[in-house]
N, C-alpha and C positions, 0 to 999 in steps of 0.2 A: 521488108517487102512481105506483101499478102502470100503472093505465090511460094516463096520460101517456106511459109509455115502449111501450105497446103501438101507442099510435095510428099512429106512422110505419111499422111493420110491417103495419097493417092497411090503411094506404092504399099502401103498394108492391105488396100482394098484389091490392088491386082494381084498381091500375090496370095489372098485369098482367093480371089478368083481363079488363079491357076490350080488352087489346091482342090477346089470343087471341078475344076476341068478335068484334072487328075482322076477322079474317080466318078467322072460321067455325069455330074450334076449341072445338066445346062440351067433348068430354072434358077440355080443357085448364081451361076454365072451371070446371067443375065441379070439379076438382082444386084450384083455386084457392080456392074456397068451403070445400072440405074443410079446407084449409092453414088457415083464418080459423078455423074450427071447433075445429083442434089447439089453438089458443090459448087456448081454456078449459079444456083437460086439463093439469093442473099436475102434469106428471112430465118428467122429463130427456129421455125419448124422444121425448116430443110436443115440446118446445122445438128439440131438434137435427134432427128432420125440417122444421119450418118454416125452419130456420137454413141448413140445406142447401139447401133449396129457394131461399131467396132468394140465395142464391150462384149456383145455376143460373139463377135468375131475370136475375141480372146479366149471366151470359154471355149468356143469350138475347137482352137489350138491347144488348150490346155487338156482339153478330152481327147485330141488325135494325139500328145504328147504321151499320156496314160497307156493311151491300147497300142500305140504302136511300139512303145517301150516293154511291155508287158509281152507282146507277141514275140519281139526280139530275143527277150530274158529266155522265154520257154522254149524257144529256136536254138540258143546256145549261140546266139549272134551277137558281135558288139553293138553296143546301144549308146555309149555315153555322147559320142561326138553328134549323133541325131538327136539326141536328147537336149543336147546344149543348144544347136542349131533351131529348133522348134521352140525351146525356150526362148530363145532371143528373139525371134519373131512372137512371140505370144508378149513379149514385154514392150517391143516396140508398138506393137498393135494397140497395147493400152495405153501408152503415152501419146501416140495417134489421136486417140479418145479425147485425153486430157488436154490436148493442143486447144480444143476449143475452149477451153477454160481463161486462156491467156487474154492480156487486153489486145492484142491486134486482131484475134480473130473473134474475139467477144464482141468488139465494136463493128468488127466487118458484117457480121453477120445479125447484129441488133438484138444480142444476147445480153448486153449491158449500156445503160446509158453511156455516151461518148465521153463526158467528164466525169463520170464515176471510178473515184481511186480503187486500185488492188487492195486487197489486204493480206 
């Protein structure tokens, strides 16, 4: 089902929105909601916008990981569990971006012709 393929993408965007909300970045929160709305537009350009946004979100998670790890290290606080959690979130976000390359979502969003085999 297409819905099951979209669930990780929506969850990745919701977690990103919560991250931005925590830091009071309301325009970015609104942007993540717009990206979730774009998932209802079954066009290649909409899928590519969401896919690129998820790649940038992965970069944001890695930047946050580095920043928070350094802050905690300098403060003498534990950081390994936090680093593991944010690392997993970054990996899931990147894998969510790659879901658009699957046969199911590729054909749903018109990213590949319906009869084209995968390599």
